[in-house]
Each structure stands twice: as C-alpha cells, then as structure tokens.
C-alpha positions in Angstrom: 0.0 0.0 0.0 1.1 3.5 -0.7 1.1 4.5 3.0 3.2 1.7 4.2 6.2 2.7 6.3 9.4 0.7 6.7 11.9 0.9 9.5 15.7 0.5 9.1 19.0 1.3 10.8 22.0 3.3 9.9 24.9 0.9 9.9 27.2 3.0 12.1 24.8 2.2 14.9 25.0 -1.6 14.6 27.3 -2.1 17.5 27.2 -2.0 21.3 29.4 0.2 23.4 31.5 2.8 21.6 34.7 1.2 22.8 33.7 -2.2 21.3 35.2 -2.9 17.8 32.8 -2.3 14.9 31.6 -5.7 13.6 32.5 -6.4 10.0 29.8 -5.6 7.4 28.4 -9.1 7.0 28.2 -9.6 10.8 26.2 -6.3 11.0 23.8 -7.5 8.4 23.3 -10.7 10.4 22.8 -8.8 13.6 20.1 -6.7 12.0 18.4 -9.8 10.5 18.4 -11.6 13.8 16.9 -8.6 15.6 13.7 -9.2 13.6 12.5 -5.6 13.8 14.3 -3.9 10.9 13.2 -3.9 7.2 16.5 -2.5 5.7 19.9 -1.0 6.3 20.9 2.6 5.6 24.4 3.3 4.3 26.5 4.7 1.5 29.5 2.3 1.8 33.1 3.2 1.2 34.4 1.9 -2.1 36.3 -1.0 -0.4 33.1 -2.1 1.3 30.7 -2.1 -1.6 31.0 -5.8 -2.4 30.6 -6.8 1.3 27.4 -4.7 1.5 26.1 -6.4 -1.6 26.9 -9.8 -0.2 25.4 -9.0 3.2 22.2 -7.7 1.6 22.0 -10.9 -0.6 22.6 -13.2 2.3 20.0 -11.7 4.6 17.4 -10.4 2.2 17.8 -6.9 3.8 17.8 -4.2 1.2 20.1 -1.1 1.3 17.1 1.2 1.0 18.9 4.5 1.8 22.3 6.0 2.2 23.9 9.4 2.7 27.0 11.6 3.0 28.0 15.3 3.5 29.2 17.7 0.8 31.0 21.0 0.4 29.6 23.2 -2.4 32.3 24.1 -4.9 34.2 20.9 -4.4 32.2 17.8 -3.8 29.7 17.9 -6.7 31.4 14.9 -8.4 31.3 13.0 -5.2 27.6 13.5 -4.9 27.0 12.2 -8.3 29.1 9.1 -7.6 27.3 8.4 -4.4 23.8 8.9 -5.9 24.8 6.5 -8.7 26.2 4.0 -6.2 23.0 4.3 -4.2 20.9 3.4 -7.2 23.3 0.4 -7.9 22.7 -0.8 -4.4 18.9 -0.4 -4.6 18.6 2.8 -2.5 15.6 5.0 -3.1 17.0 8.1 -1.3 20.3 9.6 -0.5 20.5 11.7 2.7 22.4 14.8 1.7 24.1 17.2 4.2 25.3 20.5 2.7 28.1 22.1 4.7 27.6 25.6 6.0 30.7 27.0 4.2 31.5 26.9 0.5 34.9 25.5 -0.6 36.2 29.1 -0.9 35.2 29.8 2.8 32.1 31.9 2.6 28.8 30.9 4.1 26.6 29.3 1.4 23.7 31.5 0.3 20.1 30.4 -0.2 20.6 30.8 -4.0 23.6 28.5 -3.9 21.8 25.9 -1.8 18.8 26.1 -4.2 21.0 25.6 -7.2 22.8 22.7 -5.6 19.4 21.2 -4.8 18.2 21.6 -8.4 21.3 19.9 -9.7 20.9 17.1 -7.1 17.3 16.5 -8.0 18.4 16.1 -11.6 20.8 13.5 -10.5 18.0 11.8 -8.6 15.8 11.7 -11.6 18.7 10.4 -13.8 19.7 7.5 -11.6 16.6 6.7 -9.6 18.0 7.6 -6.1 16.7 10.9 -4.8 18.9 13.2 -2.8 17.1 14.5 0.3 18.6 17.6 2.0 18.9 17.0 5.7 18.2 19.3 8.7 21.5 19.0 10.6 23.9 20.9 12.9 27.1 22.3 11.4 25.3 22.5 8.0 23.4 25.4 6.3 20.1 23.9 7.6 21.0 24.5 11.3 19.6 28.0 10.7 16.1 26.3 10.6 14.1 29.1 8.9 16.4 28.8 5.9 15.0 25.3 5.1 11.5 26.7 4.3 13.0 29.6 2.3 15.0 27.3 0.1 12.2 24.7 -0.2 9.9 27.4 -1.5 12.5 28.8 -3.9 12.8 25.2 -5.3 9.1 24.8 -5.6 8.8 28.2 -7.3 10.9 26.7 -10.1 8.5 23.7 -10.5 10.7 21.2 -8.7 9.6 19.1 -5.8 11.6 19.6 -2.6 12.7 16.5 -0.7 14.3 16.6 2.7 15.4 14.3 5.5 13.9 15.1 8.9 16.2 14.5 11.8 14.3 16.4 14.5 16.8 15.5 17.3 18.6 18.6 16.0 15.6 20.7 16.8 14.6 19.1 20.1 18.0 19.4 21.8 17.9 23.2 21.2 14.7 23.6 23.2 15.4 25.4 26.5 19.1 25.3 25.6 20.6 28.8 26.0 24.0 27.9 24.7 22.7 26.2 21.5 20.1 28.9 20.9 22.8 31.5 20.6 23.9 29.9 17.3 22.3 31.7 14.3 20.4 33.9 16.7 17.9 31.1 17.4 17.1 32.7 20.7 16.0 35.9 19.1 13.9 34.1 16.5 12.2 32.0 19.2 11.6 35.2 21.3 10.0 37.0 18.4 7.8 34.0 17.4 9.5 33.6 14.0 10.7 30.1 15.0 8.8 27.7 17.2 10.8 24.7 18.4 8.4 23.0 20.7 6.5 20.3 18.7 3.5 20.6 21.1 3.0 24.3 20.1 1.0 25.4 17.0 3.1 26.5 14.1 6.2 24.6 15.2 9.0 24.1 12.7 8.7 20.3 12.6 5.1 20.5 11.7 5.8 23.2 9.1 8.3 20.9 7.3 6.1 17.9 7.6 2.7 19.4 6.5 4.4 21.2 3.7 5.0 17.8 2.2 8.8 18.1 2.1 9.8 15.1 4.2 10.7 12.0 2.1 13.2 10.4 4.6 13.7 10.5 8.3 16.5 9.7 10.8 15.3 8.7 14.3 17.7 9.4 17.1 16.2 10.3 20.4 17.1 13.6 22.1 15.6 15.8 24.8 15.2 19.5 25.4 18.5 21.0 26.7 20.0 17.5 26.1 23.1 16.9 28.3 26.3 17.7 26.6 28.3 14.5 25.8 31.2 15.0 28.3 32.4 11.5 27.4 33.8 12.5 24.0 35.8 15.5 22.7 36.4 17.1 19.3 40.0 17.6 18.1 39.9 21.2 19.5 39.1 19.8 23.0 35.5 20.8 23.1 33.0 18.2 24.4 30.2 16.7 22.3 27.2 19.0 21.7 24.8 16.3 23.1 22.3 15.4 20.4 21.5 11.8 21.6 19.6 10.5 24.6 19.1 6.8 25.4 15.6 5.8 24.3 15.3 3.0 26.9 16.6 3.1 30.4 20.4 2.4 30.4 21.8 0.2 33.1 23.4 1.8 36.1 26.6 3.6 35.1 25.9 3.3 31.4 24.9 7.0 30.9 26.7 10.1 32.2 23.6 11.9 33.3 20.3 11.3 34.9 17.8 9.5 32.7 14.1 10.4 32.7 11.8 8.7 30.1 9.2 11.6 30.3 11.7 14.0 28.8 11.5 12.0 25.5 7.9 13.2 24.9 8.8 16.2 22.7 11.0 13.9 20.5 8.2 11.3 20.4 5.7 14.0 19.4 7.9 14.9 16.4 7.6 11.3 15.2 3.8 11.3 15.8 3.5 14.5 13.8 5.3 12.8 10.9 3.3 9.6 11.2 -0.1 11.3 11.4 0.7 13.2 8.3 1.9 10.2 6.4 -1.1 8.1 7.4 -3.4 10.6 5.7 -1.1 11.9 3.0 -2.5 11.1 -0.5 1.0 11.4 -1.9 2.4 9.2 0.8 5.9 10.6 0.1 7.6 9.3 3.2 8.8 5.7 2.6 11.0 4.8 5.5 12.5 5.9 8.9 16.1 4.9 9.8 17.3 4.8 13.4 20.6 6.5 13.9 22.0 6.0 17.4 25.6 6.6 16.6 29.0 6.9 18.5 30.3 10.2 17.2 31.3 12.9 19.7 28.2 15.0 19.4 26.0 11.9 19.8 27.0 8.7 21.7 30.8 8.9 21.6 32.3 7.2 24.7 29.0 5.6 25.6 28.8 2.2 27.4 25.1 1.6 26.7 24.4 -0.5 23.6 23.7 1.6 20.5 22.1 -1.3 18.8 19.8 -2.2 21.7 18.7 1.5 21.8 17.8 1.3 18.1 15.9 -1.9 18.6 13.8 -0.4 21.4 13.2 2.8 19.4 11.9 0.8 16.4 9.7 -1.2 18.7 8.0 1.9 19.9 7.8 3.4 16.4 6.1 0.3 15.1 3.6 0.3 17.9 2.9 4.0 17.4 2.6 3.7 13.6 0.1 0.8 14.1 -2.0 3.0 16.4 -1.9 6.0 14.2 -2.7 4.1 11.1 -5.6 2.3 12.7 -7.0 5.7 13.9 -6.6 7.2 10.4 
C-alpha cells in the first residue's frame, strides 16, 4: 500500500558500546536480520566495502534502501553524483544529503547557492533513480532552521519538488538550551515568534516541514530539550560533544553520564507522531522509511557504554507500535 512505512537502521549504529570494535559488514547484516525488527539498512559504503554490502544484503534479504553523505559546495559535486549513482546500484531510493555551512572558498553558502545545488541534485536523482534529500543537521546550512522553508519554496517556485530528511533531534536538543540557541540567533527568532521549536505548540517548525509535504526520509535518534552535553567525548579542539543523543530506553546503572528520565523524551516522540499522522493521511504518501541513527560520534554517543544497537531496537519497537495505532486511527 502507498502509505506503508518501513523501518531501518543506519549501519554505524550496529554495535554495542562505543569502545567495542565495529563488527564487520556481513556480521552487522546478520545482527540486523536476527533482531527481527528492521526492514532494511541505511548506508553509502566506502568503495572498499561495496561488495561486502552487496553480499550482506543478498545473504540476509535486507535491502540497502537508503544512504547518505556530507558535501561541500564548490568541491564535492562529483562525489555527490558518484554516491547517488552508487545508491541506485545498491537499490537505494533516497540519498541523505548534508550540505556544509561553508563553500569551498570559505564563505557561508547562500540560499541561492543551496537552491542551485538542490536543483542539480534533483536532476541526478531523476537520472539515476535515487533521490537526494537535503537534511536538517547541525554544522550545516540547515542548522539555521528558517532557511529550510526559504530554500524549499525557492525550489518549488521553479516547479521542482523539494525533498528533505527530517532529523528532528537537531531541533529538540535546542529547546530550553541557551548555549545552543545563541547559534544563528535562534534565541531571538524564538523570542520573536519567528521560530517555534516545541512540537506541542502550534506553528512549530517540525510541523511546518512535515505538513508542507517536504519530508521524504527520516532519521530517528532520540534527544531531549536541553540535552546533556556529551562529556564522554571530545572534538579535536578539545570541546565536548554537543549532546544530540539520549538513550531511548533506560540504560543500566553507570551506562549513561547523566540522569535518565523517560518523560523527557515526549517532545521527540511528538515529532515522530507529527510525521506519522501526516503520512497516514497523505494522499501522496511521500515518506517511505525511517532509519534509526543511534551513533557513536562525539556530538552523539561517543564514549557511551550503553548498547547503541539495543537502543535502536527499542526505538523501532516503539515506532512500530505508534505507527500501528496512528494508522488504525486514520
């Protein structure tokens, strides 16, 4: 049916504690298959892993339905085409696309430049059959959230459909977060009413993106308002992780560096509900899949001792139950 929804996992999260060695590709496919909750895996493999990904997919029957990478305008356009072409070769329908904040020559990319990059990317998607979806993400042009709607409408004004990846953890962790809201003047935009972060409030930015029909792909990684910084991991400059990941299920004693409170997950869960409610009644049924992305990078789960993989399994279990309830109600 057109409104079906599949659930997958980004392969960097198919491991347990951060310090554990990453299982080889085919072991990760077997882990996903044996978990019996995932429909696919999400990855654009490195060139030396392509054959292993093909073999793992064939052995388990798990498709590689999505992939993704990050790109610098003015330098990585050829890489984007190679990755979109590879995605189509692997059977991926979407390519999650992060556009860096700065151009190769150092300036902050303009809306016109992002729009032009999107139009070029959409042409690649039509050519190869794997559609780039521009992601909402920190450290990228889209961290200045109002720009997403601006660019989307510029694209639509040229008669082209805008496709994006929703990762609303990047929105949720900024709620009630004074330090994070100083970036791009988010605090002033919130104070003026230009930007609404709270998904329980009318006119919130998640709902705007979803109901505008722009979301074609989704990354599901739990986060909470004013998410604790990840003091367990550091960037090369010595700064601690920004904190854009929160365990979805209760970690065992000593596995998380801060207090854990399940009720704090409600805003993140509401973001998923907004997306699912729209998809259940959307005649275009544009959203096809949601990929969990509990990952070990510094801004996320670097240094964690809880199991990234078990968190993903728990998250998908909740999403499946929620989707069944919403679909039945629709």
